[in-house]
N, C-alpha and C positions, 0 to 999 in steps of 0.2 A: 541551652537545651541539648539533649543527648542525641538528637537526630538532625541531620541537615539535608536539604534538597536543593538541587541546582538543575538547570536544563540548558541545552544548546539547540537553537534552531527549531524549537517547538512552539508553534503558535496555538495558544488556547483561546478559542472564541470567547469573548467577554460574556455572551449570554449564558454559557455553562457556569462560569464562576459566579455571575450575578444571581442565577437561579438558585444555586446551592446556598448562597449567602441569604437570599430572600427567604428561602425555606428553612433557614436556621439549622442546617443539616449537622454541623459540628456539635452544637449543644444538644440537639435531639439524639444524636448517636450516643453521646456520653450518658444521656439519661435513659438509654436503652429503649428508645421509642420504636416499637415494632411496626409502626405504620409507614416507616420511611421507604419501604420497597413496594408499596401498593397493597391493595386488599387481598390479592391472591397469595402473597407471601407472608401476610401478617401472622397467621397461626404458627408457622414454622419459625419466623424470626423471634416470636415471643418466647420461645424456649431455646434459642441459640445465641444469646448475647452475653452469656456468662464470661466469655473471654475478656470482656472489658474489666472485670473485677480481679483477674488473676494477678496483676502486679501486687495487689494487697493481700488477696486471699491465699496465695501460694507461699507467702513468707513463713507460715507455720511449718511448712514441709522441710525447710532448710536444716533446722536443728535435728529433726527426726532422722533425716537421711544421713547426717554426719554421724549420729550415734549408730545407725545401722551399718554404715561402712566400717566404722571402728570395730564393731562386734564381729563382722565378717573377717576383717583383717586379723583379729586376735585368734581366729580359728584357721588362719592360713589360706583363707578364701579371698583371692585378689584378682580373679579373672571374671569378667562380666560378659555374659552372652545375652543379647536382647532378641527375643522372638516376638516380632510384631510387624505389621504391614501399614503402609500409608502414613497416616497421621501418628501412628504409634511408634514409628521407627525413623522417619525422615528428620525430625527435629533433633532427637538425641544424636544422630550421626553427625549433623552439622555442629552441634555443641561440642562433641568430643573431638572431632577433627580440628576445630578451631582452638580448643584448649590443649590439643596435643596429648590427649590421654587415650589409652587403648579401650575400645569397645568393639566386641564382635557383634555385628548386626546381621541377623538372619531373617531376611525378608524374601525368601525364595522357597520353591519346592524342588529345585534342582538337587538330585540325590548326592552329587559330588560335593556341592557346597554345604549341604546339611551334614554330610559325613565329616567334612573337614572341620566343621565347628565343634564336633563332638570329641574334642581332644582335651588333655590336661584337666580331666574331670575332677581330679583330687583337689583342685584349687578353684573350681568354677561354681558360680551362682548364676542361675538362669532367671532373667526377668521375662515373664510372660505378660504381654501387654495387648489388650484388645478391648475396645470400647463396648462393642456389642457382646463380647464374650463367646461369639460363635464363629469367629473367623477360621475357615478350614485350614489355611496354611499354618496359623499359629497353634491351633489345636493339634495338628499333625506333628509339629515340631515339639510340642510339650510331651506328647506320647513317646517320641523318639528319645528325648533326653531322660525320661523316666526309665526307659529300657536300657539306656547307656549307663545310668547310675547303678541300676540293679546289676548289670553285668560287671560293674566295677566293684561289686561286693557291698554296696550300701543297703541297709534294710529300709523298710517302708517309712519309718519315722525319720531316718536320716535323709532319705530322698526328699521328703516333703520340705525339710528345712533348707534344701538347696534351691528352693523356688521363692521368688518374690513376684507377686501378682499386682498388676495395675488394670483396673476395669471400672465400669460404671456400677453404681449400686443396683442390686437385684439381678445382675446379669448371670447367665449360666456359669461363667468363669468364676464369679464370686462364690457360688455354691461349690464348684469344683475345688477351689482353693481351700475352702474350709474343710472339705472332705479329705483332701490330701495332706492337711496339716502344713500348709505353706508357712514359711518363716514370717512373712509379712504380707499384708494385703492393703493396697492403697486404693480407696474408692474415690474416683475423680468426680468433678462437678458434671452432672448429666446435662447441664445447659450449655456446655462447651462442645461444639462439633469437633470431629477428629482433626480436620485440617487447621483448626484454630487453636489447637491444644498445646502448642510449643511450650508455653509457660505454665502448664498444668502438671499434674503428676505424670502424665504420659511423657512429657519432655524432660522433667526434672529427675524422676526416680532413677532411671538407668544412667543418666548423665552423672548424677551425684555419686552413685555407687562406683562408677568408673573413675571418679576423681576430679570431675569438673567443678568449678566454683559456681554453683547454681545461685548462691546468694547474690553474687555480682550481677547475674542475669536479671534477677528480680529487681535489684536496685536500679539497673539501667532502664528497665521497662517502666518502673514507677516514676522515674524522673521525667520520662516522656509523657506519661499518663496525665501529669499535672497540667499539661499544655494542650491537650486534645480538644478541649471545648473552644479553643481559639480558631476562628474560621480561616486563619492564614497559617495554621500549623503545618509543618513539613509533611506529615502523613496525609493531610488533606490535599496539599499540593501534588503529592505523588498520585493520589487517587484521581484527582482532576486530570493530571497528565495522561494516565492510563485511559480514562474515559474519552478525553479529547483526541488522543491518538486513534482510538477505535472509530470515533465519529469522522475522523479525517481519512479513514481507510487504512490506517496503520494498526491492524488488528493482530499483528504478531509482535510479541514483546520478547526481544532477545536479551537474555539474562547472562551477565558475566561478573565474576568476582574480580575486583581490582587486583592487579598483579602485585601491588605492594601492601595490600590489606591483610590483616590477620585472619579475617573470616574465610573459612574454607567450605566450599560445596553448598553455598547458600541457595543457588539456583535449583538444586534438586528438591529442596523444601518448598521454595516459592512456586515451583512448577505445579505441585499438587494444589496449593492454595488458590492459584489463579485459574488453572484449567478447570478444576472441579467446581469452583464458585461461579465462573462466568460462562462455561461451555454448555449451553442449554438453549432450548427454544430456537435452534438453528442459528444461533449467533454466539459470540464469545471472543475472548482474548486468548490467543494461543501462545503460551510461553515456550520459548526455544532456548534451551540451556546450552551456552557456548563454552568451549574449552578455554577461551581467553577473550579479551576485549577485541582483538583483531582477528579472531577466527572467522572462517568462511561463514557467511550468513548474518554478519553483524549489520549489514546495510542492504536494503532493497526498498522498493517503492512502498511495500506494505509493512515495513519493520520499524519499530521504535526500539532503540538500544537503551538498556538500563544497566548501569554499572553499580555494583554493591560495594561500598567501602571507599569510594572516591568521588570526586566531583565529576560532573558530566564532561566527557571528552570533547575534543574539538569537532569530531565528526558529527554531523547533524542528520536527522534530529536525534537527540539523546537526552537521557536524564541520569543524574548521579545521586546516590543516597549514601551519606556518610553517617557514621555513628556506630556504637558498639552493638554486639549481637542481640542483647536483650531488647534494646530499643528497635532494632531492625525487625525482630519478630512482631512486636506489637504494632509498629508503624506500617508494615506491609499488610497485616490483618485489617487494620483500620482503612488503609488505602483501598484494599480489595472490596470492602463493604461499600465505600464511597463509589468506586467504579461500578459496582452492581447497580447502584441507584442511577448513575448516568446512562448505563446500558439498558435500564428498565427490566432487570431480571432479579430473581431471588438468589442472593449469593450464599444461601445456607442450605439449600437442598441439593440432591444429586440423583435425579430421577432415573438415570440410565445405568448407574453403577451395578445394580443387581443383575442385569441382563446376562452378562458373560458368566457370572456366578451360577445362575440358574441353568445356563447351557452346560456348564461343567458338571453339575450334579446329574443332569439328565444323561450325559455321556458316560459318567462313571457308572450309572445304573444300567444303561443299555449296551455299553461296550464302545471302544474306540472305533471310529470309522475306518474302513479299509480303503485308503486312498493310494492309488498307484501313481508314481511320478510320470510326468510327460517325457522326461529325459533325465539321464544321469551324466553329468560332466565331471570327470575326476571324482572328487570327494563331495560333490554337491548334487543332490536330487532336486529337480525343478518341478514345482507344482504351480499352476496358474489358477486364478479365480476370476469369474465373471467375464470370460472371453478375452482377458488381458493378452494372452499369448496366441490368439487365433492368427494364423498366417505367419508366425515367427518360426524360422527354420532352426529348431533347437538341436538338430543333428549336426549343424555346422561346427567347425572347430572352435568358433567363438560363440557358441550357443548361449553360454552364460552371459556374456556381454550383451548379446542381442535381447535376452530376457530383461536385463537391467535397463537397457535403452527403452524397451517397451514400457516399463514401469515409469521411467522418467517422462516419457511422452504422454502418459495417461494422467499426469497431474493437471487438473483443470486450472483455468485462469484464477489468480488470487488464491490458489490452493496450496497444499503442503504435502510433504512426504513424511510419513511416520515409520521409523525402523523399530521393530519390536523383537527383542532377542530373548527367547526362552532358553537361556544358557546360564552358565556359572559365571557370575560377574567378577569373580576373582581369577579363576583358572582360565576363563575365556575373555579376559579383560580387553584384549585387542579388538574384539568385535565392536567396541565403542568407537574405534577409529573410522568405522563406516560412515558415521554422520558427517564428518568433515569431508570425507572423500566424495560423498554424494553432493554436499553443499558446494563443492568446487565446480560441479558439473551442471548446476541448475540455478536459476534465479529465484526459485521457490524456497520457502522455509523448509528445513529438514530437522526433524526431532529424532531423538533416540531414547528408548526406554527398555529397561530390563523387565522381562516378564517373570512372574506375574505381578511384580510390584507396580508397574504402570497402570494395571487395571484399577488400582486404588487411587489413581492420580489422573493422568491424561486420558484414561479409558472413558471417563465421563464426556470429555470434549469430543473424542472420536465418534461417539454415538449421538450425543445431544447437541453438539455444536454444528456449525455450518458444514454441510455435506460436500466438502471440497477436498477431502483427503485421499491420498493414495497410500498403500500400505505394503511394507515388506516385513514378513514374519520369518524369523530365523529360529529353527529348532535343531537339536543335535542328538546324535547317537549317545547312548548311555553306556559307559564302560562297566559300571557296577551299580546296580539298583539298590535301593534301601527300602525295606518294608515299613509301613506305618503300623505300629503295633495295634492289634485288636481292630483293624480295619481291613476290608476286603480288597484293598489296593495298595500299591507301593507309591513312593514319592515320584518315581518315573512315570507311572500311570496317571497320577494326579497332575503332574506337569503337562503331560501330553493332552489330557482332557481339558486343561485350562487353555492351552493353545488352540485346540480344536473348537472349543466353545467360543473363543474370541473370533476365530475365522468365521464361524457361523453368524455371529452378530454383524460382522462386516459384510458378509455375503448377502445377508438378508437386506442390507441397505444398498446392495449392488455397487459397492465401492471397488475400485481397482485393487487387486490383491495378488502379490507374488509371495509364494511360500517356498523357501529354500530349506531343505533338510540336509544337515551336514553329517555325512556318515563317518567322517573323521573331522572332529571339531577344529583342531589347529590347522590342518591342511585346507579345510573348507573356508575358514576365515581368510587364510592367505590367498586362496583362489579368488575370493570375492573382492578383496582389496586390489589384487592384480587386475581384475576385470574392470575395476573402476579407475584404473590408472594411477 
């Protein structure tokens, strides 16, 4: 079998395993039985189980994509930029990192990162990927690249042929692709949700054009698929472990790539799958992506450690999942569906994802809020939310440290701290070091997400999961903004509106929130890390 499961020190109550076996969950899931998650979930599940067919149905894409890649190469087009968010970008990034092939992933509204992606246009093809066809980030990026190609001297027909589109049938993007004369349009299976779409056109098209062997991914998944009706298959065991961990109070799943494994960055993909699938109805499993197996946050009373690409380590409790990337994708999707049944939630809806999006649109229409900082310390402007900084002397020389201490002190029992960075994840990459720095100072789980991409991922858990989070939002000054062609806003305005919209969503829930605005990004990140010791 292409997937392996092991565990250390994890006790699974026999009633959980026995109930799943008695209910014939493995076989019913393979039959796409939409009643598995209860009557409230049945209508949604009935149109969201197409991912089980992908190991077979996606095989027809392999030859098409090889031909398209060869066609592009013959024209000297060998650089692939992917414009997509969430399920449209996370899997291709893992696939290409693991394969060691270059893919420029644009899943941001930061004007600096967008500008940096708009280079080498003479050899660039842009994959625009959106299930709904109306994702504001992706549509803004598409407009920017059209402007960039036009400025480079391409005519309308030539510009159209620099775009490949992946979307669902009948979406606005499908119509736009036809109107602009896109080189190729791939219509994905509409019964596959975004976070379950790794083995669909959303995962395979950009990856294959970049040079990854997507045929091997399909083979790996198909080998596992042949065993998924077995009630003791490794994906079922993983799902049981996730559910049992939750029931035992270990509702934080720390995800780490094995140091010796070829799979790279798997946690970033699994994070969306797990958080968006289980974080609702005031409960859920919180994925915590670690830098390594021994990174801060790998062990705590409410944490289950999961290692991707190796056997379970000696530290307990932990699980290990071995096997190639294609099998990992399918296995974790299956396991998450099983965990949803154990938790008693619908793993296919995302009822709170649109909230921050709606807030963003309202702010873009009415204007950005005029928020004055409570204090400025060096390159950092300090804003507090929901009384977090009441009584804190921010004028002190260590005012920033005191603000961070207040945030750490506001994490409730069995809670977590989420760091949300609306910055450039390439130019400001050192901001990610904040996660481990916080984790060294608290027993609570600490997550890190780049905005706005986390809004399509853990954003669901933040709003719909247990309300035990405390939040740090990082924003930064913009050196040079970039207009969104034919729109009344710039990328910088859109980014600021997304950050403000998310702050409102958290404020409405009265969650502890610290907002730090970096008037100099590099200096501000340095100050923040210094203040954390």
